[in-house]
N, C-alpha and C positions, 0 to 999 in steps of 0.2 A: 554588091554595093547598091544601095538605094539611090538611083540616079536623081530622083526628085530632091532628096535631102542634100545630095552632093552639089546640086545646082544652086542652092540657096546660100547666101552669105551668112556667116555667124552674126548674131545680133546681141549687143550688150545693152541691157536695160539702162535708162538714164538714172543719174543720181537724183534723189529727191531730198530736199532740205528738211530738217526738223524745224518745228516752230513752237513757241510758247505764247499763249494769249491770256490776258487777264489784267486786273488792276495792279498786280504785283509781278508782272512778267519779267522784270529785271532782276528778281531775287537771285537767280542762278547765273547771272552774267559773269561775275568774278570767277566762279568755279569753272565755267566753260571756257573763259579766256585763258585761265591758268593751264589748261591742257596744252596750249600752244606756247606759253611763255608768260612774261610779266610786263610786257610793254604793248600798249594798244594805241593806235593812231585813229582818231575819230574825225571824220569829214562830215560836216553838217551844214544845212542852210541856217541862216540867222534866225528865222522864225522858229524853226525846229529846235535849235539849241536853246532859245528862250523858253520853249515849252517843255523840253525834255532833259536838258543837260543835268539839271539838279537831281533828277531821279537816277541818272547814270552815276553821278558822283556819290550819291547815297549808297547805291548798290556796290560800289567799289571801295567804299570807306573801310579802312583797316584791313584791306585784302592784300596789300603789297603790290597791287597792280598800278603801274605808271601809265597815266593817260595824257596824250598830247591831242589838242583840239585845233582843227583848222576850219575856218569858215568858208563855205562854198557860196558863190554868187553867180548869177547869170545862167548861160547855157553850158552844158557839159561839152568839152572838146577833148579830142585825143591829146592835144598838147597839154592841157591843164591836168588831165588824168595822169599823164606821164610825169608831170611836175609833182603831183601828190605822191606818186609811186616812189620817185627819187627821194623825196623828203621823208617818207615813211621808212625807207631802207636806211637812209643816213642817220635817222634817229634810233635805229636798232629795233624798230617795231616788229613784233611777232604776229600781229593781226591788224586788219583794218576794219573799222566800224563805220557804217554809213547810216546817218540819221537824217530823216526829213521826208520829202516827197520824191517823186520820180527822178527829178534832175539830180539832186544831191546823191541819191542812192545809186543812180547810174554812174555818176562820177566816181563814187567809192568802189563800185564793182569793177569798173575799168581800171582804177588804180591798183586794186588787188590783182587783177589779171596781169598788168605790166610788171608789178613787183613780185609776182608769184607768191603772194601771201593769202592766207585764208581770210574770208570776209564774213562778218556778221552784219545783219541789217536791222535797223530800228525805225520802222516807219512811224511817222507822227500824224499822218493823214491816211484815210482809206481810199484815196482817189485812183490809185493804180496798183498793178501787181508787180511793179518793179522790184519790190523787196525780195521776191522769191525767184525771179527768172534768171536764166543763163544768157542774158542779152543786155547790152547797154546801148542806149541811143546816145551816141557821141558824134560831134560834128568836126569836120576838117574841111579841106578844100575839095573833097570828093562829094559826089551826089549821094552816095550810099552812106547813111548815118549809122548803120547797125554794126556793132562789134559783138561777134559771137564768142562767148566765153567758154573756157574749158569745162566749167561746172557752175551750178547755181551757188548762191551763198550757202554757207554751211548751216547757219541757224538764223531764224527770223524771230525777233522779239516784238510782239504786238501788245503794247501797253494801252489797254482800253481806256484808262483814265485820261491819258493824253489825247487819244483819238476822239473820245466823246466830247472833249473840251474844244476840239477844232471846229472851224466854221462848217455848218451842215452841208454847204454846197460841195464839199469834198466827198461826202458819202454819195451825194447825187451823181457826181462825176464817176465815182467808182462803180456804181450800179450801172451807169451807161456803158462803161468800158466792158463790164462783165457780160452785159446783154449782147454787145457786139461780138464777143468771143464765140458765143454759141452760134449766132446768126452767120458769121463769116466762116467758121470752121465747118459747119454743116453744109454750106453751099459749096465750099471747095472739095469736100469729101465725096460729094455726088453719090454714086451707088456703092461706095466703099471698095471699089476695085483697087487692088494693089496695096491695101492698107495692112499694117501689122497690128499686133496686139496693143501696143502702146497708143497707136493712133485711135483705135476703137475705144480704148479706155478713156483717152482724152476727150473724144467726142461725147461720150456718155457723161463724163464729168462736166463738160461745158453745158450740156442740156440740163443736168441736175442743178447747176448754179442758176441757170435761166429760170427754171420752174420755181426754185426756192425764192428767188428775188421777187418774182411776180406774186408770190404768196405773202411774203413778209416785208417787202420793200417799203410799202406805205407806212406801216407801223414803225419800222426802223427809222424812216425819215422823220416821223413825228418825235421819236425819242432823240434823234440827233439834234433837232431844233431846241430841245430842252436839256441838252448835254447829259442825257440819261444813258448810263451804261447798262442797258437792258439785255436780256437773252436775244431778242430780235436784233438789236443793234450789233451785238457781237457776231451773230450768225451772218448778218449782212456784211460785216467787215471781213469775216473769213471767206465769204463768197468773193468779195472784191479783191482781196489780197492773195489768199491762199488758193482758192479754187481756180480762179482765172490764171494764176501763175502756174499751177500744176498742168493746166491744159497746154500752156505755152511750152512747158518742158516736155510733155508727153508726146504731142503730135509732131509730125515732121514739119519743117519750117514752111513748106508750101501751103499748109493748112491753117497757118496762124493768122492770116489776115486776108481781106478781100476788098470789096467796094467801100465799106464803111470807113476803114482806116485810110484808104486811098483818097477818098473825098476829103478827109481831115487834112492829110499832108498837102493836098493840092489847094485847099481853100482856107486854111487856118489863118492866113494873114489878111483875108478879105475884110473889108469894112463891115461891122456888125458881127460877123462870125467870130472875129478875133476877140470879142468880149466874153466868149464862152470857153469853158474848160474842155480839155481833150475828150473826156468821157461824155460830156453833153453833146459834143459835135458828132462823135461816132455813134451815139444813140440815135440821133436823127438819121445818120448815114445807114443805120441798120434798117430803119423803116424804108428808106429808098431802095436798099438792096432787096428786101422782101417784096416790094412792089415790082422791081425789075424781074424777079424770079417768077412772078405771077402768083405769089402767096399772099393774096389780098386779105384773107381772113386773119392770118397771123399778124400782118402789118397793122390792121385796125386794132386788134387786141393789144399789141405793143404800144400803139399810139395812145390808147386810152390809159394804159399804165403810166407811160411817160408823162402824160398830161397831169395825172394825179401827183406826180413828183415835181411838177413845174420844170420839167426838162423840155426845151423847145422842140416842137414837132414839125416845124417848117422853116424855110428860109425867111419868110415874111416875119415870123416871130423873132428871129435873130436880127432883123433889121436889114435883110438882104433880099435878093430876088433871083429868079432864074436868069433873067436878062443880064444881071450883074455878073453872075458866076459863069455864064455860058462860055466866055473866052478862055476860061481856065479848065474846062472839061477835058480838053486834049491832054492836059497834064495828069489827069486822073489815070489815064490808060497806061502811062509810062511808070507808074509807081511800082516798086518791087512786089507789093501784094497783089498786083493785077497780072503778073506774069503767068501765062498759060490759060488765062480766063478768056473765053470766047465772048467778049463784050465789046460793043461799039459805042462811040460817042453819042450816037442817036439814042441808043438804048438807055444810057444814063440820063440824057436830057429828058426823054419821055417819062422815065421813072420819077425824076424830080418834079416834073410838071404834074404828074398824077398825085404825088405825095402832097404837093401844095393844094391841090383840089380836095383831097381827102381831109387835110388839116382844116381847110376853110369850112368844110361841112361840120367837123367836130367843134369848131369855134362858133358855129351857128351863123355863118356869113352867107 
């Protein structure tokens, strides 16, 4: 017997969802729903439903698919997700559809988890990778907001006509979140010790997304401002939704976040900072993390790219300051994404201070 092989646990590769992208992405929606049954329960945000429900109804017309629609508002909670799950089951639904941004889709995925029903997602903005991940951010009375799902959504439908018509700041936020995925996972991976194949595949996937966005991100943002569904815009959307989500699925959870997201969770309610989207804040946090690592060259390169996208590169630009956020830095260290990281409050403070200085140089101050 080979003792080395015997000492290793069996490993099952993660399920990866299928996706459809394009201006007619909903064309096969009825056919794919019908594999599970004839009743679909759609959870969507109000803006998302205003933007996309008519396209869903057109796709299901004359298909025999029964559609129930529920409006989602506010923050996703476990209680609300359970309520949606109960309503879906009582209606006889065979599948749950989630339409919107991260919050509505997280609520739908959690509802599918509690109801033990398959989930399709229909993102209407490119701001997050929630449409593809096997994780929901849902809140209750506990500090830990993450609900880890049995599997990711079965299929993701990316209607680029809807996405291109959405406000351009959502692509900006999606690019920021995708940038952070590479910066954080690479930091956590270190020298790759103890990583398996999926971890390494995920890390290279994250790096590919980062490099791609640095190459086409500015053009994609120009097209987003003109509501143009261009090849660059589609590729950027795939990087933001699919690529970043695949990384989340592939790598072990300990690699999925680090300082950038921990800064977001600790500071997101602070004056000035709260005016910015998740992806914009973690993009700034990625600069801080690179500075903390001593990777100044990459930090400056990223700073220049983010500046071209009008993503804030300093606390000052966001209307805040180091002195303002300093009392909150201890909260950064207790975030789940910082577990196992050898980082001190002083290191974070010093990295923010240096980032502010670098930003002032870029702004010509």
